[in-house]
C-alpha positions in Angstrom: -30.8 9.1 -7.6 -28.1 8.6 -5.5 -26.0 5.0 -6.6 -24.3 2.9 -4.2 -20.8 2.7 -5.6 -20.9 7.0 -4.7 -22.7 5.2 -0.9 -19.7 3.0 -0.9 -17.5 5.6 -2.0 -18.1 7.7 1.7 -17.6 4.6 4.0 -14.0 4.1 1.8 -11.9 4.6 4.5 -14.0 2.8 7.4 -14.4 -0.4 5.3 -10.5 -0.3 4.1 -8.6 -0.7 7.9 -4.9 0.1 8.6 -4.0 -4.2 8.4 -6.1 -4.2 5.7 -3.7 -1.4 3.6 -0.6 -3.0 5.2 -1.4 -7.0 3.8 -1.5 -5.1 0.7 1.0 -3.2 0.8 3.2 -6.6 2.3 1.5 -8.6 -0.4 2.3 -6.1 -3.4 6.3 -5.4 -2.6 6.2 -9.9 -1.9 4.9 -9.9 -5.1 7.1 -7.2 -7.1 10.3 -8.5 -5.2 10.3 -11.8 -4.9 10.6 -11.8 -0.8 8.6 -11.8 2.2 8.2 -9.0 4.2 5.7 -9.0 7.9 3.4 -6.6 8.0 4.7 -5.9 11.4 7.7 -4.1 9.1 5.2 -1.2 6.9 4.0 1.4 8.9 1.6 3.4 7.3 1.5 6.9 8.7 0.4 10.4 6.6 0.1 9.1 3.8 3.1 7.4 3.4 4.5 4.4 3.6 7.6 3.5 6.3 9.6 0.4 5.9 11.4 -1.3 8.2 13.7 -4.3 6.1 17.2 -4.6 5.1 18.6 -1.7 3.8 19.4 -4.3 0.5 15.5 -4.9 0.5 15.0 -1.0 0.4 16.9 -0.1 -2.4 15.7 -2.9 -4.4 11.5 -1.4 -3.4 12.9 2.6 -4.7 13.8 0.9 -7.7 11.1 -0.9 -8.3 8.2 2.1 -7.2 7.0 3.3 -9.7 5.4 -0.4 -10.6 4.8 -1.0 -6.6 2.7 2.1 -6.8 1.1 1.6 -10.5 -0.4 -2.1 -8.4 -1.4 0.1 -5.1 -3.4 2.3 -7.2 -5.0 0.1 -9.0 -5.5 -1.1 -5.0 -6.6 1.9 -3.1 -8.0 4.5 -6.1 -7.8 7.4 -4.8 -5.9 6.7 -1.2 -2.7 5.6 -2.7 0.3 6.7 -0.9 1.9 9.2 -2.3 6.4 7.7 -1.2 7.8 5.1 0.8 10.7 5.3 3.0 
């Protein structure tokens, strides 16, 4: 018997659009750093998060990336991006 979660898991990529991913990344980084980042400053390609923000904020992101990735794992599960640049 096929369970609903198995069916939804197959459609997870389709349901979680790029805009939703960017919004989730923006929300988590803002929550951890306390700095508001625009969705336009975030790009996700090939499972890597690219940030177009000031270097001082990028350094803070890199210092706290373990916390950010743990929160991203809660949100994305297996589809969590692998690095931040």
